VEXNUNU-524339 format. One line per 2 residues: number of its first residue (from 1); their letters; for each residue x negated, y, z of C-alpha. Coordinates in steps of 0.001 Angstrom, whole numbers. Layout:
# residues N
NUM> a> X/Y/Z  ... $
END
This chain:
# residues 314
1> mn> -13558/-53131/189230  -10010/-53537/189795 $
3> ir> -7105/-52064/187702  -6602/-49027/190461 $
5> km> -10256/-48030/190152  -10170/-48147/186152 $
7> kk> -7143/-45776/186009  -8978/-43306/188110 $
9> ta> -12095/-43437/186399  -10078/-42780/182694 $
11> aa> -7958/-40087/184339  -11271/-38461/185380 $
13> aa> -12768/-38780/182098  -9427/-37211/180695 $
15> vl> -9623/-34346/182515  -13425/-33870/181421 $
17> vv> -12543/-33921/178225  -9854/-31368/178486 $
19> il> -12103/-28910/180515  -14996/-29298/178169 $
21> ag> -12339/-28466/175294  -11321/-25422/176941 $
23> cr> -14921/-24318/177722  -15818/-24799/173813 $
25> kn> -12389/-22734/172929  -13373/-19870/175455 $
27> tt> -17158/-19839/174142  -16062/-19969/170168 $
29> qn> -13276/-16996/171310  -16059/-15039/172979 $
31> dd> -18703/-15366/170021  -15824/-14184/167840 $
33> ae> -15050/-11015/169927  -18982/-10270/170137 $
35> as> -19039/-10635/166244  -17123/-7878/165589 $
37> fa> -18821/-4320/164828  -17451/-787/165283 $
39> vn> -18081/1041/161834  -16943/4023/159991 $
41> ty> -15690/3952/156712  -15522/6042/153456 $
43> kt> -13194/5542/150272  -15096/6440/147101 $
45> sa> -13504/8318/144586  -15027/10035/141056 $
47> er> -16393/13072/141940  -18636/15920/140526 $
49> ld> -22264/15872/141716  -24892/18776/140887 $
51> dy> -28314/18408/140904  -30405/21563/141556 $
53> le> -33823/23233/142020  -34178/26102/144960 $
55> fg> -36023/29251/145122  -36186/32304/146445 $
57> gd> -35860/35518/144292  -35615/39126/144614 $
59> vv> -32472/41273/143289  -33752/44107/141119 $
61> as> -32512/46765/138951  -32492/45636/135108 $
63> sv> -34310/48958/134194  -36815/51306/136342 $
65> vn> -38112/54308/135102  -40799/56691/136449 $
67> il> -39843/60481/136753  -43196/62428/135625 $
69> pd> -43537/65911/135140  -45060/67787/132087 $
71> ta> -47502/70025/134237  -49294/69787/137271 $
73> gk> -48074/72402/140083  -46286/72766/143305 $
75> vs> -42366/71450/143575  -40570/74664/143805 $
77> kk> -37011/73357/143591  -35529/70035/144051 $
79> lv> -31958/69524/142722  -31611/65876/143107 $
81> tv> -31587/63152/145968  -31910/59568/146409 $
83> gd> -28621/57836/145166  -27557/60599/142806 $
85> fv> -26599/59471/139297  -28233/61670/136613 $
87> kk> -27850/62228/132880  -30652/61959/130317 $
89> nq> -32480/65295/129954  -30628/66252/133198 $
91> il> -32960/68805/135345  -34076/67095/138506 $
93> ay> -36662/69713/139584  -38827/72619/139026 $
95> id> -42617/72624/139083  -44680/76130/139652 $
97> ps> -48051/75907/137817  -49046/78949/138797 $
99> rp> -52623/79453/140099  -54239/82123/142224 $
101> gm> -54350/85259/140021  -52251/83842/137452 $
103> ty> -48456/83543/137519  -46559/81220/135179 $
105> se> -42640/80443/134659  -41163/77249/136601 $
107> np> -41237/74419/134432  -38285/72147/134636 $
109> vk> -38607/68206/135272  -35993/66456/133313 $
111> ap> -34428/62931/133702  -36127/60476/131019 $
113> va> -33063/57956/131053  -29366/58016/132519 $
115> gt> -29224/56173/135698  -29441/56307/139575 $
117> vt> -32338/57968/141351  -33657/55352/143686 $
119> sf> -36820/57108/144744  -37819/60765/145370 $
121> pf> -40345/61049/147970  -41420/64552/147011 $
123> sv> -40391/67631/148553  -40618/71438/147992 $
125> ga> -44153/72578/148441  -45672/69147/147300 $
127> ta> -48231/69227/144797  -47471/67227/141508 $
129> sp> -49110/66079/138641  -48401/64290/135327 $
131> aa> -50408/61485/136613  -48526/60688/139526 $
133> pl> -44912/59841/139261  -42313/62327/141442 $
135> gq> -39775/59322/141421  -37891/56411/139869 $
137> is> -34553/56483/138063  -32906/52868/137836 $
139> st> -29992/51038/136345  -28389/49871/139635 $
141> gq> -25048/49048/137731  -26961/46172/135806 $
143> le> -28912/43974/138444  -30850/41164/137846 $
145> iq> -32751/38577/139784  -36291/37139/139663 $
147> in> -37527/34089/140660  -40904/32309/140096 $
149> va> -40601/28747/139001  -43644/26414/139685 $
151> er> -45146/24759/136583  -44109/21150/137356 $
153> fv> -40394/22308/137057  -40638/24284/133956 $
155> sr> -39359/21371/131707  -36014/21741/133698 $
157> ik> -35329/25119/133180  -33208/26259/130064 $
159> rn> -31515/29718/128954  -27906/30123/130091 $
161> qs> -28323/27520/133040  -25710/28390/135890 $
163> av> -27041/29011/139515  -25502/29626/142616 $
165> vt> -26673/32285/144728  -26629/33329/148408 $
167> ld> -27569/36616/150037  -28149/37283/154077 $
169> ay> -26182/40165/153878  -22936/38205/153063 $
171> pg> -23499/34822/155170  -21184/31860/153906 $
173> ek> -20327/33491/150569  -21551/32313/147337 $
175> fs> -22117/34146/144057  -22511/33141/140342 $
177> ar> -25327/33391/137999  -26729/32483/134871 $
179> vf> -30196/32546/133444  -30635/34926/130431 $
181> ei> -34495/35328/129973  -37409/32928/130743 $
183> sp> -40913/34214/130128  -42684/32421/127280 $
185> vl> -45894/32349/129283  -46799/31064/132735 $
187> dt> -49080/33740/135311  -52136/32167/135009 $
189> st> -52992/33072/138682  -50166/31500/140174 $
191> rt> -49077/29190/137504  -45442/29993/137876 $
193> lk> -43230/31232/135240  -41100/33972/135692 $
195> vk> -37098/33739/134943  -34447/36264/135530 $
197> lq> -30581/35633/136271  -27508/37789/135975 $
199> le> -24515/37523/138807  -21549/36965/136622 $
201> pp> -19640/38595/137341  -21586/41638/138538 $
203> dp> -20573/42482/142361  -21046/45955/143643 $
205> rv> -21890/44641/147240  -25295/43334/145843 $
207> ka> -27867/45823/146136  -31112/46307/144486 $
209> gm> -34216/44996/146833  -32004/42180/148806 $
211> ya> -33395/38953/149004  -31607/35977/147220 $
213> rv> -31561/32194/147624  -30980/30773/144333 $
215> kl> -29864/27067/143471  -30240/26621/139723 $
217> it> -28114/23635/138520  -30426/21486/136512 $
219> ee> -27971/18555/135846  -23942/18279/136439 $
221> lt> -22359/15251/136613  -18636/14868/136686 $
223> gv> -16318/11721/137427  -19126/9499/138809 $
225> iv> -18807/7736/142112  -20509/9539/144981 $
227> vp> -21233/7898/148231  -22849/9302/151579 $
229> yd> -26483/8592/151084  -26654/6837/154703 $
231> al> -24377/4084/153285  -26965/2834/151330 $
233> vv> -28666/-494/152549  -32065/-1442/151241 $
235> rd> -32730/-5211/151698  -35559/-7122/149559 $
237> dk> -36254/-3842/147552  -32507/-4078/146360 $
239> sy> -29787/-1585/146811  -26554/-2444/148520 $
241> vf> -23666/-920/150366  -21175/-2731/152378 $
243> vv> -17391/-2830/150824  -14646/-3165/153244 $
245> er> -11626/-5686/153049  -8940/-4882/155291 $
247> ta> -7349/-7377/157410  -4140/-7544/159772 $
249> ag> -3455/-10832/161446  -5435/-12761/159158 $
251> ta> -3500/-10964/155699  -4131/-8228/153609 $
253> vt> -3514/-4739/154530  -578/-3046/152887 $
255> aa> -1040/195/151194  321/2348/153665 $
257> ei> -2208/1031/156367  -5129/1864/154125 $
259> gq> -6907/4878/155712  -5840/3962/159309 $
261> tg> -8146/3226/162080  -8305/669/164674 $
263> is> -7985/-2112/162110  -10117/-5234/161829 $
265> av> -11587/-6048/158688  -14160/-8233/157018 $
267> vh> -17088/-6710/154999  -19094/-8064/152048 $
269> lh> -22505/-7031/150306  -22348/-5376/146921 $
271> qv> -25584/-4776/145232  -25279/-1438/143358 $
273> tp> -27187/713/141166  -28241/4098/142720 $
275> gi> -28351/7282/140369  -29466/10779/141592 $
277> hv> -29803/11930/144934  -28723/15348/146137 $
279> dd> -28762/16339/149790  -26554/13702/151645 $
281> kl> -24943/12523/148734  -25838/9618/146343 $
283> ei> -24753/9038/142717  -23955/4973/142151 $
285> rg> -24053/4344/138916  -22965/284/139049 $
287> gl> -21557/-2024/141591  -18571/319/142779 $
289> na> -15450/1313/141622  -13116/4255/142502 $
291> gd> -11287/3677/145441  -13487/1026/147157 $
293> ei> -13965/1321/151006  -17753/1103/152223 $
295> vm> -19224/1004/155527  -21147/4612/156082 $
297> rg> -22189/4299/159499  -22742/1441/161492 $
299> qs> -24060/-960/158848  -27507/-1669/160009 $
301> ll> -26353/-4876/161947  -24177/-6419/159451 $
303> nd> -24158/-9205/157115  -22089/-10642/154301 $
305> gs> -18572/-11591/155732  -19281/-9940/159074 $
307> kv> -16067/-8673/160654  -15756/-4976/161904 $
309> ni> -13523/-3056/163568  -12878/412/161941 $
311> mt> -13258/3512/164024  -13003/6359/161930 $
313> ar> -12038/6239/158268  -12452/9120/155616 $
END
C-alpha cells in the first residue's frame, strides 16, 4: 500500500470515529430527555388533622310532653294552634263531657309545661279521652341531636366530644356541636348506643325534625406533617415518598424560585412512617420535615435520583 492510500484510509477512519462519537452523544442526550418525568408537587407544613366517625341523626326537642284531658268528651273550644308558645297551666281547649240527657259544665284542658305547641290535631267537635293525647308541647328553644353508635365504635365515644354537623336545609354550612349525654346501655335489638349532642351555640334556623349528618371528632392532632394520601408509594411492603431537590442549570434553586413551575429537579426516595388516614390526607410520623417538597402526582414511574420537570406546585 502506498503512502497516499494510507493517508486516505486514516482520514476515513477519523471521520468514522467523529460520526460514532456524535451519534453516541445524541443518543445520550435523547436518553436524558426521555428520563425527565412531569410531576406535580406539594410543600409540606405542620398542620391540624382530625380523625372522625360519621353518623346520621335527627334533630329533636329536648323535652316533649303530651297534652292529656282530664275527662272524656267532645272538644268544644280550641284556643291554641301549632306554633303557639304557651305557659304552664294555660288553658288550651275545653272538653264538653255532656251525654244525652245529662248536661255538664265544660272542662278546661291546661298546658302541663311551658313550651311551644308542636302538635294539636284535634278539631272542635272531635271526641277526646284521657287515654289519647290531644297534642304535644315541646321545648323547641333547646334542641338536641340524637345519633345511634354501632357497638364497635363505643370505645371511641366520650362526653364533651366535639362534632361538626351539616344539614340539608343549609348546604355548605357547618354547625358546631358537643356530646352531652351517652346512654349507659346498648339497645339489645340493634346493638347501638344512643348518644345526644347539643349545638354550640344554638341556632334558631335549626328546626326539630331535620336530618343531621354528624362528624364526631375522635382524635385531634395539631402540628403534624400532613401529605396527600396519593403521594404515598408502597414498595416491598414499606412506605415511601419522593422528596424533591430542585435544581437550575445544575445548581440549587434560590429561595425566590421555590414554588415556581417549569423547573427541572431531582427526586429522592425517603422512607416514612405513616399515621392516621383521614379522607384524602395522611399523617406522616417520621421521615419528613415541615417544608419538604414531595411529589404528589406522577410518581409511579420514578426511582431514587430520577429527573423530573415540575408542572404544578402547591
